[in-house]
C-alpha positions as a Markdown table, in Angstrom:
| # | Residue | x | y | z |
|---|---|---|---|---|
| 1 | Met | 85.3 | 21.7 | -22.5 |
| 2 | Lys | 88.3 | 23.0 | -24.9 |
| 3 | Thr | 89.3 | 19.7 | -26.1 |
| 4 | Leu | 85.6 | 18.9 | -26.9 |
| 5 | Ile | 85.8 | 22.0 | -29.1 |
| 6 | Val | 89.0 | 21.6 | -30.7 |
| 7 | Tyr | 87.9 | 18.0 | -31.7 |
| 8 | Ala | 85.0 | 19.6 | -33.3 |
| 9 | His | 86.8 | 21.7 | -35.3 |
| 10 | Leu | 88.8 | 19.5 | -36.3 |
| 11 | Leu | 85.7 | 16.4 | -37.4 |
| 12 | Ala | 84.6 | 19.3 | -38.9 |
| 13 | Ala | 87.4 | 20.2 | -41.0 |
| 14 | Cys | 88.2 | 16.3 | -42.2 |
| 15 | Val | 85.1 | 15.5 | -43.4 |
| 16 | Ala | 84.8 | 19.0 | -45.3 |
| 17 | Ile | 88.2 | 17.7 | -46.7 |
| 18 | Gly | 87.9 | 14.5 | -47.6 |
| 19 | Ile | 84.0 | 15.5 | -49.2 |
| 20 | Leu | 85.7 | 18.5 | -51.3 |
| 21 | Leu | 88.5 | 16.2 | -52.7 |
| 22 | Ile | 85.9 | 13.6 | -53.4 |
| 23 | Gln | 83.7 | 15.9 | -55.8 |
| 24 | Asp | 86.7 | 17.6 | -57.2 |
| 25 | Leu | 87.8 | 14.3 | -58.7 |
| 26 | Ala | 84.5 | 13.3 | -59.5 |
| 27 | Leu | 84.1 | 16.0 | -61.6 |
| 28 | Ala | 87.2 | 15.9 | -63.0 |
| 29 | Lys | 86.4 | 12.5 | -64.5 |
| 30 | Thr | 83.4 | 14.1 | -66.3 |
| 31 | Arg | 85.5 | 16.1 | -68.5 |
| 32 | Gly | 82.9 | 19.0 | -68.6 |
| 33 | Lys | 80.1 | 16.6 | -69.6 |
| 34 | Ala | 76.6 | 16.4 | -68.6 |
| 35 | Leu | 76.2 | 14.8 | -65.2 |
| 36 | Pro | 73.8 | 11.7 | -64.6 |
| 37 | Ala | 71.2 | 12.3 | -62.2 |
| 38 | Ala | 73.0 | 10.1 | -59.8 |
| 39 | Ala | 76.0 | 12.3 | -60.0 |
| 40 | Ile | 73.5 | 15.7 | -59.4 |
| 41 | Lys | 72.1 | 14.1 | -56.4 |
| 42 | Asp | 75.5 | 13.1 | -55.0 |
| 43 | Leu | 76.7 | 16.5 | -55.6 |
| 44 | Thr | 73.8 | 18.0 | -54.0 |
| 45 | Lys | 73.9 | 16.7 | -50.4 |
| 46 | Ser | 77.8 | 17.1 | -50.8 |
| 47 | Ala | 77.4 | 20.5 | -50.7 |
| 48 | Ser | 74.5 | 20.9 | -48.0 |
| 49 | Ile | 77.3 | 18.5 | -45.6 |
| 50 | Met | 79.8 | 20.7 | -46.7 |
| 51 | Phe | 77.7 | 24.2 | -45.5 |
| 52 | Ile | 77.2 | 22.5 | -42.5 |
| 53 | Ala | 80.6 | 21.9 | -42.0 |
| 54 | Leu | 81.4 | 25.2 | -42.5 |
| 55 | Ile | 79.1 | 26.5 | -39.9 |
| 56 | Ala | 80.8 | 24.1 | -37.5 |
| 57 | Leu | 84.1 | 25.3 | -38.5 |
| 58 | Trp | 83.0 | 29.4 | -37.5 |
| 59 | Ile | 81.6 | 28.5 | -34.4 |
| 60 | Ser | 84.2 | 25.9 | -33.2 |
| 61 | Gly | 86.7 | 28.7 | -34.3 |
| 62 | Leu | 85.4 | 32.1 | -32.9 |
| 63 | Ser | 84.4 | 29.6 | -29.5 |
| 64 | Leu | 88.3 | 28.9 | -29.5 |
| 65 | Val | 89.2 | 32.7 | -30.9 |
| 66 | Leu | 87.2 | 33.3 | -26.9 |
| 67 | Ile | 88.8 | 31.0 | -25.1 |
| 68 | Gly | 92.2 | 31.7 | -26.1 |
| 69 | Tyr | 91.4 | 35.5 | -25.7 |
| 70 | Leu | 90.3 | 35.2 | -22.2 |
| 71 | Asp | 93.5 | 33.0 | -21.1 |
| 72 | Asn | 95.7 | 35.5 | -22.2 |
| 73 | Pro | 94.1 | 39.1 | -23.6 |
| 74 | Ala | 97.2 | 40.9 | -23.4 |
| 75 | Gln | 98.3 | 38.6 | -26.4 |
| 76 | Tyr | 96.6 | 36.3 | -28.2 |
| 77 | Leu | 95.2 | 38.4 | -30.8 |
| 78 | Met | 98.6 | 40.0 | -31.4 |
| 79 | Asn | 99.3 | 36.5 | -33.6 |
| 80 | Glu | 99.0 | 37.6 | -37.0 |
| 81 | Lys | 98.6 | 33.7 | -38.2 |
| 82 | Leu | 95.2 | 33.9 | -36.5 |
| 83 | Trp | 93.8 | 37.1 | -38.8 |
| 84 | Ala | 95.6 | 35.3 | -41.8 |
| 85 | Lys | 93.2 | 31.8 | -41.3 |
| 86 | Phe | 90.1 | 34.2 | -40.4 |
| 87 | Thr | 91.1 | 35.7 | -44.1 |
| 88 | Val | 91.4 | 32.6 | -45.7 |
| 89 | Val | 88.4 | 31.3 | -44.1 |
| 90 | Ala | 86.6 | 34.5 | -45.1 |
| 91 | Val | 87.7 | 34.3 | -48.6 |
| 92 | Leu | 86.2 | 30.5 | -48.5 |
| 93 | Thr | 82.9 | 31.6 | -47.3 |
| 94 | Leu | 82.8 | 33.9 | -49.6 |
| 95 | Asn | 83.5 | 31.8 | -52.2 |
| 96 | Gly | 81.1 | 29.1 | -51.3 |
| 97 | Ile | 78.4 | 31.5 | -52.2 |
| 98 | Ala | 79.7 | 32.0 | -55.1 |
| 99 | Leu | 79.7 | 28.4 | -56.1 |
| 100 | His | 76.5 | 27.1 | -54.6 |
| 101 | Tyr | 74.8 | 30.1 | -56.4 |
| 102 | Phe | 76.9 | 30.7 | -59.5 |
| 103 | Ser | 78.8 | 27.3 | -60.1 |
| 104 | Phe | 76.9 | 24.4 | -59.4 |
| 105 | Pro | 74.0 | 25.2 | -61.1 |
| 106 | Arg | 76.3 | 25.7 | -64.6 |
| 107 | Val | 78.3 | 22.5 | -63.3 |
| 108 | Thr | 74.9 | 20.6 | -63.4 |
| 109 | Cys | 74.2 | 22.1 | -66.5 |
| 110 | Ala | 71.0 | 19.4 | -68.0 |
| 111 | Arg | 73.9 | 19.7 | -71.5 |
| 112 | Gly | 76.6 | 19.8 | -70.0 |
| 113 | Phe | 79.5 | 22.2 | -68.0 |
| 114 | Leu | 81.0 | 22.9 | -71.5 |
| 115 | Ser | 77.7 | 23.9 | -72.9 |
| 116 | Val | 77.9 | 27.6 | -70.8 |
| 117 | Pro | 79.4 | 30.4 | -72.5 |
| 118 | Gly | 83.2 | 30.6 | -72.1 |
| 119 | Phe | 83.6 | 33.3 | -69.5 |
| 120 | Glu | 81.4 | 31.2 | -67.5 |
| 121 | Gln | 83.5 | 28.7 | -67.6 |
| 122 | Ile | 86.2 | 30.5 | -66.8 |
| 123 | Leu | 85.1 | 32.2 | -63.3 |
| 124 | Val | 83.6 | 28.4 | -62.5 |
| 125 | Val | 86.3 | 26.9 | -62.5 |
| 126 | Leu | 88.6 | 29.5 | -60.4 |
| 127 | Thr | 86.3 | 29.2 | -57.8 |
| 128 | Gly | 87.1 | 26.0 | -58.1 |
| 129 | Ala | 90.2 | 26.6 | -57.8 |
| 130 | Ile | 90.1 | 29.5 | -55.2 |
| 131 | Ser | 87.6 | 26.5 | -52.8 |
| 132 | Ser | 90.4 | 23.8 | -52.6 |
| 133 | Val | 93.3 | 25.8 | -52.1 |
| 134 | Ser | 91.4 | 28.0 | -49.1 |
| 135 | Trp | 90.3 | 25.0 | -47.6 |
| 136 | Leu | 93.2 | 23.2 | -47.5 |
| 137 | Phe | 95.7 | 26.0 | -46.7 |
| 138 | Ala | 93.0 | 27.1 | -43.7 |
| 139 | Cys | 93.6 | 24.0 | -42.4 |
| 140 | Tyr | 97.1 | 24.1 | -42.5 |
| 141 | Leu | 96.8 | 27.0 | -40.8 |
| 142 | Gly | 95.2 | 25.0 | -38.2 |
| 143 | Ile | 98.0 | 22.6 | -37.4 |
| 144 | Ala | 100.9 | 25.2 | -38.3 |
| 145 | Arg | 102.0 | 26.3 | -34.8 |
| 146 | Pro | 105.8 | 27.0 | -35.3 |
| 147 | Trp | 104.2 | 30.4 | -37.5 |
| 148 | Asn | 102.1 | 31.1 | -34.3 |
| 149 | Tyr | 103.2 | 34.4 | -33.2 |
| 150 | Thr | 106.8 | 34.2 | -34.8 |
| 151 | Ala | 105.0 | 34.8 | -38.9 |
| 152 | Asp | 103.8 | 37.9 | -40.2 |
| 153 | Tyr | 100.6 | 38.8 | -41.9 |
| 154 | Ser | 101.6 | 39.7 | -45.2 |
| 155 | Tyr | 104.1 | 36.6 | -45.2 |
| 156 | Ile | 100.9 | 33.8 | -44.6 |
| 157 | Met | 98.8 | 35.5 | -47.3 |
| 158 | Phe | 101.6 | 35.9 | -49.6 |
| 159 | Ile | 102.2 | 32.3 | -49.6 |
| 160 | Tyr | 98.8 | 31.4 | -49.5 |
| 161 | Ser | 98.4 | 33.7 | -52.7 |
| 162 | Gly | 101.0 | 31.9 | -54.7 |
| 163 | Leu | 99.1 | 29.1 | -54.1 |
| 164 | Leu | 96.1 | 30.5 | -55.4 |
| 165 | Ile | 97.8 | 31.5 | -58.7 |
| 166 | Cys | 99.4 | 28.2 | -59.3 |
| 167 | Ala | 96.1 | 26.1 | -58.8 |
| 168 | Ile | 94.4 | 28.8 | -60.9 |
| 169 | Ile | 96.6 | 28.0 | -63.5 |
| 170 | Val | 96.5 | 24.8 | -63.4 |
| 171 | Ala | 92.4 | 24.9 | -63.7 |
| 172 | Gly | 93.1 | 27.1 | -66.8 |
| 173 | Glu | 95.1 | 24.3 | -68.2 |
| 174 | Ala | 92.3 | 21.7 | -67.4 |
| 175 | Leu | 89.7 | 24.1 | -68.9 |
| 176 | Arg | 91.8 | 24.0 | -72.2 |
| 177 | Ser | 92.1 | 20.3 | -72.2 |
| 178 | Met | 88.5 | 20.0 | -71.5 |
| 179 | Arg | 87.7 | 22.3 | -74.5 |
| 180 | Arg | 90.2 | 20.8 | -77.2 |
| 181 | Asp | 88.6 | 17.1 | -76.0 |
| 182 | Asp | 85.3 | 18.5 | -77.1 |
| 183 | Ser | 86.2 | 20.7 | -79.7 |
| 184 | Pro | 85.1 | 17.9 | -82.5 |
| 185 | Leu | 81.3 | 18.4 | -81.0 |
| 186 | Leu | 81.5 | 22.2 | -81.0 |
| 187 | Thr | 82.6 | 22.5 | -84.7 |
| 188 | Glu | 79.7 | 20.3 | -85.5 |
| 189 | Gln | 77.4 | 22.2 | -83.5 |
| 190 | Ala | 78.5 | 25.4 | -85.2 |
| 191 | Ser | 78.0 | 24.1 | -88.4 |
| 192 | Leu | 74.5 | 23.5 | -88.1 |
| 193 | Asn | 74.5 | 26.8 | -86.1 |
| 194 | Arg | 72.2 | 25.9 | -83.1 |
| 195 | Pro | 74.8 | 27.1 | -80.3 |
| 196 | Gln | 74.1 | 24.8 | -76.6 |
| 197 | Lys | 72.3 | 26.6 | -73.9 |
| 198 | Cys | 72.8 | 25.3 | -70.3 |
| 199 | Glu | 68.4 | 24.2 | -69.5 |
């Protein structure tokens, strides 16, 4: 039974990571321009699959924790890597909510992502960076067996925080590059005195 749960857990993680990387690459190629209807449809479908995968991860993960605790109630919950993984998964879950209700409508904006206000653009790339790092790091923690009962919670979260900072810096530079490429269009719109709005 435990083997089947582990398999389901890994399968859900693989599906989520695969979709995440494919969609990140596809969105990066658009350079903030308006998405065609087919791309929006694919993005919506991918978001639904990732939501299901996340639910499967929570259910299978909590099941494995329960099994582990019943097998070794005295020590299992003393594994600080376990609590670090729960923290990371909680972050990606909350961030996923922000992605769904805040970032997704702006990425699929009829006039393109770069038409939304600058602060909202920053929040969108921020949630994207957090999502990528959190999913990848959570999966890494799942296979990082040498850290069981050896790595401190603070040490693991320090590494996680460092990766987040690096990803946010890269995302910020990518946003600056997109804005720079789009600046002639923005200048033309400013001269016409009709700023773009996401509709």
